[in-house]
C-alpha positions in Angstrom: 0.0 0.0 0.0 1.0 3.6 -0.6 2.3 5.5 2.4 -0.1 8.0 3.9 1.4 11.5 3.8 0.2 15.1 4.3 -0.7 17.1 1.2 1.1 20.3 0.5 -0.6 23.5 1.6 -1.0 24.6 -2.0 -2.8 21.4 -3.0 -5.0 21.6 0.1 -6.0 25.2 -0.9 -6.8 24.2 -4.5 -8.9 21.3 -3.4 -10.8 23.6 -1.0 -11.2 26.2 -3.7 -13.0 23.7 -5.8 -15.8 23.6 -3.2 -16.1 27.3 -2.7 -15.3 28.7 -6.2 -17.1 26.6 -8.7 -17.3 29.3 -11.5 -16.8 33.0 -11.8 -20.3 33.6 -10.4 -19.2 31.8 -7.2 -16.3 34.2 -6.7 -18.5 37.2 -7.3 -21.0 36.0 -4.7 -18.3 35.6 -2.1 -16.8 39.0 -2.7 -20.1 40.9 -2.8 -21.2 39.1 0.4 -17.9 40.3 2.1 -18.7 43.8 1.0 -22.2 43.6 2.4 -20.8 42.3 5.7 -18.4 45.2 5.8 -21.4 47.6 5.8 -21.0 48.9 2.2 -23.6 51.3 0.9 -22.5 51.1 -2.7 -21.0 48.1 -4.5 -19.6 48.2 -8.0 -18.8 45.0 -9.9 -16.8 44.9 -13.1 -16.2 41.6 -15.1 -14.4 40.7 -18.3 -14.5 37.5 -20.3 -17.5 36.2 -18.2 -15.4 36.7 -15.1 -12.5 34.4 -16.2 -10.3 37.3 -17.2 -11.3 39.9 -14.6 -13.5 40.3 -11.6 -13.3 43.7 -9.8 -15.5 44.4 -6.7 -15.3 47.9 -5.2 -17.2 48.9 -2.0 -17.3 51.8 0.4 -17.4 49.5 3.5 -15.4 49.6 6.7 -12.1 48.6 5.0 -9.2 46.6 6.6 -6.0 47.5 8.4 -2.6 46.0 7.5 -2.9 43.3 10.1 -6.4 42.4 9.0 -5.3 42.3 5.4 -2.6 39.8 6.1 -5.0 37.5 8.0 -7.8 37.9 5.4 -5.9 35.7 2.9 -5.2 32.9 5.4 -7.6 29.9 5.5 -10.3 30.0 8.2 -9.4 33.5 9.4 -12.5 35.7 9.8 -13.9 38.6 11.7 -17.5 37.3 11.6 -17.5 34.6 14.3 -17.0 36.1 17.7 -15.5 33.9 20.4 -17.6 33.1 23.5 -16.7 33.1 27.1 -15.1 29.7 26.7 -13.0 30.9 23.7 -15.0 28.9 21.2 -17.0 30.2 18.3 -20.7 29.5 18.1 -21.7 28.1 14.7 -25.3 28.1 15.7 -25.6 31.9 16.0 -24.5 33.2 12.6 -25.8 36.7 11.7 -23.5 37.5 8.7 -23.5 36.3 5.1 -19.9 35.0 5.4 -18.3 33.1 8.3 -16.1 30.3 7.0 -13.0 32.3 6.2 -12.4 30.4 3.0 -13.4 32.8 0.1 -10.3 34.9 -0.3 -7.6 32.2 0.2 -9.6 29.9 -2.1 -9.7 32.5 -4.8 -6.0 33.3 -4.3 -5.1 29.7 -4.6 -6.5 29.4 -8.2 -6.2 33.0 -9.5 -4.2 36.2 -9.3 -5.8 38.1 -6.4 -5.0 41.7 -5.5 -6.7 43.6 -2.5 -6.5 47.3 -1.9 -8.2 48.5 1.3 -8.4 51.5 3.5 -10.2 51.7 6.8 -12.6 54.6 7.4 -10.7 57.4 8.9 -7.2 56.0 8.1 -4.6 58.1 6.3 -3.3 55.5 3.9 -4.6 52.3 2.2 -2.9 48.9 2.3 -2.5 46.4 -0.5 -1.7 42.7 -0.7 -1.6 40.2 -3.6 -1.9 36.4 -3.9 -0.9 34.5 -7.0 -1.6 30.8 -7.2 -1.3 30.6 -3.4 1.9 32.7 -3.1 1.2 35.6 -0.8 3.1 38.9 -1.0 3.9 41.2 1.9 1.4 44.0 2.8 2.4 47.4 1.5 1.1 50.9 1.8 -0.8 52.3 -1.2 -3.0 55.1 -2.2 -6.8 54.5 -2.4 -10.2 55.7 -1.2 -11.9 54.4 2.0 -13.3 51.0 1.5 -12.0 47.9 -0.3 -11.2 47.0 -4.0 -10.6 43.4 -4.9 -9.3 42.3 -8.3 -9.3 38.7 -9.5 -7.5 38.0 -12.7 -7.0 34.8 -14.7 -9.4 32.8 -12.7 -8.4 29.1 -12.5 -5.0 29.7 -14.2 -3.5 27.5 -11.4 -6.1 24.7 -12.1 -6.4 24.5 -15.9 -8.6 21.5 -15.7 -11.4 23.5 -14.2 -11.4 25.9 -17.1 -12.6 23.1 -19.4 -15.8 22.8 -17.4 -16.7 26.4 -17.6 -19.5 27.4 -20.0 -19.3 30.0 -22.7 -18.6 33.7 -21.9 -22.2 34.7 -22.3 -23.5 31.9 -20.0 -20.9 32.8 -17.3 -21.8 36.5 -17.6 -25.5 35.7 -17.1 -24.7 33.6 -14.1 -22.8 36.5 -12.5 -25.7 38.8 -13.3 -28.1 36.4 -11.6 -26.0 36.3 -8.5 -25.8 40.1 -8.2 -29.5 40.4 -8.8 -30.4 38.0 -6.0 -28.1 39.8 -3.6 -29.5 43.2 -4.7 -33.1 41.9 -4.1 -32.1 40.9 -0.6 -30.6 44.3 0.2 -32.7 47.0 -1.5 -31.2 49.9 0.6 -27.7 49.3 -1.0 -26.8 50.6 -4.5 -25.4 48.0 -7.0 -23.8 48.3 -10.4 -22.6 45.6 -12.7 -20.5 46.3 -15.8 -19.3 43.7 -18.4 -16.9 44.6 -21.2 -17.7 48.3 -20.8 -21.4 47.5 -21.1 -23.6 48.5 -18.2 -25.7 45.4 -17.3 -27.2 46.6 -14.0 -27.5 49.9 -12.2 -29.6 50.0 -9.1 -29.9 53.1 -6.9 -30.4 52.6 -3.2 -34.1 52.3 -2.2 -35.8 53.7 0.9 -36.2 51.3 3.8 -39.6 49.6 4.0 -42.1 47.8 1.9 -42.3 50.4 -0.9 -38.5 50.4 -1.3 -38.4 46.6 -1.4 -41.1 46.5 -4.1 -39.3 49.1 -6.1 -36.1 47.0 -6.1 -38.1 43.8 -7.0 -39.8 45.7 -9.8 -36.4 46.9 -11.1 -35.1 43.3 -11.3 -38.2 41.1 -11.8 -39.9 43.6 -14.1 -42.4 46.5 -13.8 -45.3 44.1 -14.5 -44.4 42.1 -11.4 -44.6 45.3 -9.2 -48.0 46.1 -10.7 -49.4 42.6 -10.1 -47.8 41.7 -6.8 -49.7 40.9 -3.6 -48.0 41.9 -0.3 -47.2 39.0 2.0 -46.9 39.4 5.7 -47.2 36.7 8.4 -45.7 35.9 11.8 -45.8 32.6 13.6 -43.8 31.4 16.6 -41.1 34.0 16.1 -40.7 33.5 12.4 -41.5 36.5 10.2 -42.4 36.1 6.5 -42.7 39.2 4.2 -42.4 39.7 0.5 -44.6 39.8 -2.6 -46.3 37.2 -4.7 -47.7 37.6 -8.2 -51.4 37.1 -9.1 -52.2 33.7 -10.6 -52.8 35.2 -14.0 -49.3 36.7 -13.9 -47.4 33.4 -14.4 -44.4 31.9 -16.1 -43.5 28.6 -17.9 -40.8 27.8 -15.3 -39.9 28.5 -11.7 -37.0 30.9 -12.4 -39.0 33.8 -11.0 -39.3 32.3 -7.5 -36.9 33.6 -4.9 -36.4 32.8 -1.2 -34.2 34.8 1.2 -33.4 33.8 4.7 -32.1 36.4 7.1 -30.9 38.4 4.0 -29.3 35.4 2.4 -30.4 34.3 -1.1 -31.0 30.5 -0.9 -32.1 27.8 -3.3 -34.3 25.3 -1.5 -36.9 22.8 -2.6 -39.0 24.0 0.4 -40.2 27.1 -1.6 -40.9 25.0 -4.7 -43.2 22.7 -2.9 -44.8 25.4 -0.7 -45.5 27.7 -3.7 -46.8 24.9 -5.8 -49.1 23.8 -3.0 -50.4 27.4 -2.4 -51.1 28.0 -6.1 -52.2 24.4 -7.1 -55.8 25.5 -7.0 -55.2 28.3 -9.5 -52.6 27.3 -12.0 -52.1 24.4 -14.5 -49.2 22.1 -13.5 -46.9 23.5 -16.2 -47.4 27.1 -15.1 -45.5 28.8 -12.3 -46.1 32.0 -10.3 -43.6 34.7 -9.6 -42.8 35.2 -5.9 -40.1 36.8 -3.7 -40.3 35.8 -0.1 -38.2 37.0 2.8 -37.9 34.8 6.0 -36.5 36.4 9.2 -35.8 33.7 11.8 -33.6 33.2 14.8 -30.1 32.2 13.5 -30.2 29.3 16.0 -33.2 27.8 14.2 -31.6 27.6 10.8 -28.3 25.9 9.8 -26.5 27.8 7.1 -23.3 25.7 7.4 -24.7 22.9 5.1 -22.4 23.5 2.1 -19.3 25.7 1.5 -21.2 27.7 -1.1 -23.9 28.6 1.6 -26.6 28.3 -1.0 -28.6 25.8 1.0 -30.0 26.0 4.5 -31.7 23.6 6.9 -34.5 24.7 9.2 -34.9 23.2 12.6 -38.7 23.0 12.0 -39.1 22.9 8.2 -42.8 22.0 8.5 -43.5 25.2 10.4 -41.7 27.4 7.8 -43.5 25.6 5.0 -46.9 25.9 6.6 -46.2 29.7 7.2 -45.4 30.2 3.5 -48.4 28.2 2.2 -50.8 29.9 4.7 -49.5 33.4 3.9 -49.7 32.9 0.2 -53.2 31.5 0.3 -54.4 34.3 2.5 -53.0 36.9 0.1 -54.6 35.2 -2.9 -57.9 35.1 -1.0 -57.7 38.8 -0.2 -57.1 39.6 -3.9 -60.7 38.6 -4.6 -61.6 38.8 -8.3 -58.5 40.8 -9.2 -56.7 39.8 -12.4 -53.2 40.9 -13.6 -52.8 44.1 -15.6 -50.8 42.2 -18.2 -54.1 40.7 -19.4 -55.3 44.0 -20.7 -52.0 44.8 -22.2 -52.0 41.5 -24.1 -55.6 42.2 -25.3 -54.6 45.6 -26.6 -51.5 44.2 -28.3 -53.6 41.6 -30.1 -56.0 44.3 -31.3 -53.3 46.8 -32.4 -51.5 45.7 -35.5 -47.8 45.9 -35.8 -47.9 48.8 -38.3 -50.6 50.8 -36.4 -49.6 54.4 -35.5 -48.4 54.9 -31.9 -49.6 58.5 -31.8 -52.2 60.7 -33.4 -52.0 60.8 -37.2 -54.6 58.1 -37.5 -55.5 59.1 -41.1 -52.2 57.7 -42.3 -53.5 54.1 -41.7 -56.4 54.7 -44.1 -56.3 54.6 -47.9 -58.7 56.2 -50.3 -61.4 53.9 -51.6 -62.5 53.7 -55.3 -65.8 55.5 -54.5 -64.3 58.4 -52.6 -64.8 57.1 -49.1 -62.1 56.2 -46.6 -61.9 52.6 -45.7 -59.7 50.8 -43.1 -56.3 49.5 -44.1 -56.2 45.6 -44.2 -54.3 45.5 -40.9 -57.3 47.1 -39.1 -60.0 45.2 -40.9 -59.1 41.9 -39.1 -59.5 43.4 -35.6 -63.0 44.7 -36.2 -64.3 42.5 -39.0 -67.1 40.9 -37.0 -68.4 43.9 -35.1 -70.9 45.0 -37.8 -72.5 41.6 -37.9 -73.1 41.6 -34.2 -74.1 45.2 -33.8 -77.8 44.3 -33.9 -77.4 41.8 -31.1 -75.6 44.3 -28.9 -78.4 46.9 -29.4 -81.0 44.2 -28.6 -79.3 43.3 -25.4 -78.8 46.9 -24.5 -82.5 47.5 -24.8 -83.3 44.8 -22.3 -80.5 46.0 -20.0 -81.7 49.6 -19.9 -84.5 48.7 -17.5 -82.0 47.3 -15.0 -79.4 50.0 -15.0 -77.7 50.5 -11.7 -75.9 53.8 -10.9 -72.2 53.3 -11.7 -69.8 53.4 -8.8 -66.2 52.1 -9.0 -66.3 51.1 -5.4 -69.7 49.4 -5.4 -69.5 47.8 -8.8 -65.8 47.0 -9.7 -66.9 44.9 -12.7 -69.5 47.4 -13.9 -73.0 46.8 -15.4 -73.7 44.4 -18.2 -74.4 46.1 -21.5 -74.3 43.3 -24.0 -73.2 39.8 -25.1 -71.0 38.9 -28.0 -71.1 35.5 -29.7 -73.2 34.2 -26.8 -69.9 33.7 -25.1 -68.5 37.1 -23.9 -70.3 39.5 -21.6 -69.6 43.2 -22.1 -69.9 45.4 -19.0 -69.4 49.1 -18.6 -67.5 50.4 -15.6 -67.0 53.9 -14.4 -63.8 54.4 -16.4 -63.8 51.7 -19.1 -65.2 48.3 -20.1 -64.9 44.7 -18.9 -65.1 41.7 -21.2 -66.0 38.5 -19.3 -65.6 34.9 -20.6 -69.0 33.6 -19.2 -68.0 29.9 -19.2 -64.6 30.4 -17.6 -66.0 32.8 -15.0 -69.0 30.5 -14.1 -66.7 27.5 -14.0 -64.6 29.2 -11.3 -67.7 30.2 -9.3 -69.1 26.6 -9.4 -65.6 25.3 -8.4 -65.4 27.6 -5.4 -68.8 26.6 -4.3 -67.8 22.9 -4.4 -64.6 23.7 -2.4 -66.6 25.5 0.2 -69.0 22.6 0.6 -66.2 20.1 0.9 -64.5 22.2 3.5 -67.7 22.4 5.6 -68.9 18.8 5.2 -65.6 17.0 4.5 -64.7 14.8 1.6 -67.1 11.9 1.2 -65.3 8.5 1.4 -66.0 5.2 -0.2 -64.9 1.9 1.5 -63.1 -0.5 -0.7 -64.7 -3.9 -0.9 -61.2 -5.4 -0.9 -58.5 -3.3 0.8 -55.6 -2.5 -1.5 -52.1 -3.5 -0.2 -49.3 -1.4 -1.7 -45.6 -2.4 -1.2 -43.1 0.4 -0.9 -39.7 1.2 0.4 -39.7 1.0 4.2 -39.0 4.7 4.6 -41.7 5.6 2.1 -44.2 3.5 4.0 -43.3 5.1 7.3 -43.8 8.6 5.8 -47.2 7.7 4.5 -48.3 6.1 7.8 -47.1 9.2 9.7 -49.4 11.4 7.6 -52.4 9.1 7.7 -54.5 11.6 9.6 -53.9 14.3 7.1 -54.7 12.0 4.2 -57.9 10.9 6.0 -59.1 14.5 5.9 -58.8 14.3 2.2 -60.9 11.1 2.1 -57.9 8.7 1.7 -57.7 6.2 4.6 -54.6 4.0 4.9 -52.5 2.4 7.6 -49.2 0.6 8.0 -49.3 -3.0 6.9 -46.1 -4.6 8.2 -42.7 -3.4 7.1 -42.5 -1.7 3.7 -46.2 -1.7 3.0 -49.5 0.2 3.5 -53.1 -0.9 3.2 -55.7 1.5 1.7 -59.2 1.0 3.1 -61.1 4.0 1.9 -60.8 6.5 -1.0 -62.6 9.7 -1.9 -66.0 8.8 -3.4 -65.7 11.5 -6.0 -62.9 9.7 -7.7 -64.9 6.7 -9.0 -62.6 4.2 -10.6 -59.0 4.8 -9.3 -55.6 3.3 -9.7 -54.8 3.1 -6.0 -51.3 1.7 -6.5 -50.2 4.5 -8.7 -51.7 7.2 -6.5 -50.0 5.8 -3.3 -46.6 5.8 -5.1 -47.1 9.4 -6.3 -48.0 10.4 -2.7 -44.8 8.7 -1.4 -42.8 10.7 -3.9 -44.5 13.9 -3.0 -43.9 13.4 0.7 -40.2 12.6 0.1 -39.6 15.6 -2.2 -41.9 18.3 -1.0 -43.3 17.1 2.3 -46.9 17.4 1.1 -49.6 15.1 -0.4 -49.8 17.1 -3.6 -50.8 14.2 -5.9 -54.0 13.6 -3.9 -54.9 17.2 -3.7 -54.3 17.8 -7.4 -56.5 14.8 -8.3 -59.3 16.1 -6.1 -59.0 19.5 -7.6 -58.9 18.0 -11.1 -62.1 16.0 -10.5 -63.8 19.0 -9.0 -62.6 21.2 -11.8 -64.0 18.7 -14.4 -67.4 18.6 -12.6 -67.4 22.4 -12.4 -66.6 22.7 -16.1 -69.5 20.5 -17.1 -71.9 22.1 -14.6 -71.2 25.7 -15.6 -72.8 28.0 -18.2 -71.5 26.9 -21.6 -70.2 29.1 -24.3 -73.0 29.7 -26.8 -75.8 30.2 -24.3 -77.7 33.4 -24.5 -78.0 35.2 -21.2 -80.5 37.8 -20.1 -79.4 41.1 -18.7 -80.3 39.9 -15.2 -78.3 36.8 -15.6 -75.2 38.7 -16.8 -75.4 41.2 -13.9 -75.9 38.3 -11.4 -72.7 36.7 -12.9 -70.8 39.9 -12.4 -72.0 40.5 -8.9 -71.1 36.9 -7.8 -67.6 37.3 -9.4 -67.1 40.4 -7.3 -68.0 38.5 -4.1 -66.1 35.3 -4.9 -62.3 34.9 -4.1 -60.1 33.9 -7.0 -62.7 34.6 -9.6 -60.2 36.6 -11.7 -58.8 33.4 -13.2 -60.2 30.0 -14.2 -58.9 26.7 -12.7 -56.0 26.7 -15.1 -54.7 30.2 -14.4 -56.3 31.8 -17.5 -58.1 35.2 -16.9 -61.9 35.1 -16.7 -62.1 38.8 -17.7 -60.2 41.5 -19.4 -60.6 45.1 -18.3 -59.8 48.0 -20.7 -59.6 51.5 -19.4 -61.2 54.3 -21.5 -57.7 55.8 -22.0 -56.5 52.5 -23.5 -59.5 52.4 -25.9 -58.9 56.0 -26.9 -55.3 55.1 -27.7 -56.5 52.2 -29.8 -58.5 54.7 -31.9 -55.7 57.2 -32.1 -57.4 59.7 -29.8 -54.4 60.0 -27.5 
């Protein structure tokens, strides 16, 4: 056998660097977190070559003395873990972003690192450099208060790692993502990111409080998010949850717009994926995802951030409590939103009506051409948008006549969805509001109303259960069977009764009566997977919701049915009084609201 020997210090540092500095974005994350811990109010990041050629992070934080600078590039030297009365550091009470003391020495082991720092109030700055693990002496230098760190030729000392990096554009985008997440977590601090002389991000410091946070989120996640976000605020057993969640009709095709921050630290955790999916399961199709930004403030002793050197994962002492807090707060906010739908729905509708070559400002006559008989006629691009209106004008007038007898005084507060004025194609209800019009899809709207009634009835009376003539035994992994048996009471509330059946098996005795014919084996295995991955019985809930949704679909007003004025107004009033009526069961909008100013722009009046 080979003789056991100690590795050289340089090799140890390069091995450790592989855990901390995986790619340029990892180095940027560590350096920006150091700047935040130093109390910086403005942080500038400059990169070149996707971060491989150059990373420069400049801050106006507290700075470092010559003695601190010499220690900063040594492994496991940090100012962020205070020693207790017994001289030992407490890893269970971490209040800073960094604490391991590995970032700077790890970067210096695989790159050319230069640090220039001056303490606030000091006369001169100090500088030090590390190249492939070789540390220079600390020297006086000229520089402003704060710290500037330059990293050049990343991974030059470990060429094999360079082969695993992605293209320059991909690495640049990864750096931008890291900076954006940190900027979202700290809205009162200004950030800038420059790549190859191109300004990628410039964020001014926001005011403290909810308004400032929403302003920062809107600057990063998009103005549409800020306009369609619901405020989240909840407190349970010392854990505070704040943030913003998008309306169900403001959704995405992936989960990239879902962010979780714990004590100011951006983290990636499957906890938020399962919690958000569970909260929105009633409103969105399985392939659609909401946009959320949630901030958890928790006692540092109740969360472990020392799970991985990159500090991107955390472990909660009571993960179930945190998850329940997130789900409950999201559901409460969605309930409070009532019939509200996202503003992007109206924008999409106007975009569909307005052709690509339509004038953006007055000068409407330019989109008309002279006709052969001396009359002006619409250009072809406008004909498609209004082709069918003439054919249905008589129907609108007829419905208007019957509605006139039931006119209610308009009030934006009392009648948010207005008064019915007509019906198009026996499918869409046209309502007039105080400052615009509302177009309602009568089938989608009534489907949601029926579905909400069914949910309320099930909540009040419980889910009806059907006893299986022959109980179904399902064999599973022993751990999966234990998880299912431990959640038996929760599953029973959903109409699914099971119990442990020896080692590695469960027996199902009752199922929800609403299911009819059911593949029990497949459902139990799906439930086991859900409990393992997301700690919730999502499969059963989704199947219940799917069946209820199907029943609601078949039991609601169909497209093509002619409604009276009273029926249309009754539909509008019930929508106003029913939570979640702004979207159907699949997350599509049930109505589109167009303001009078939008309609005037459509006709070139503004």
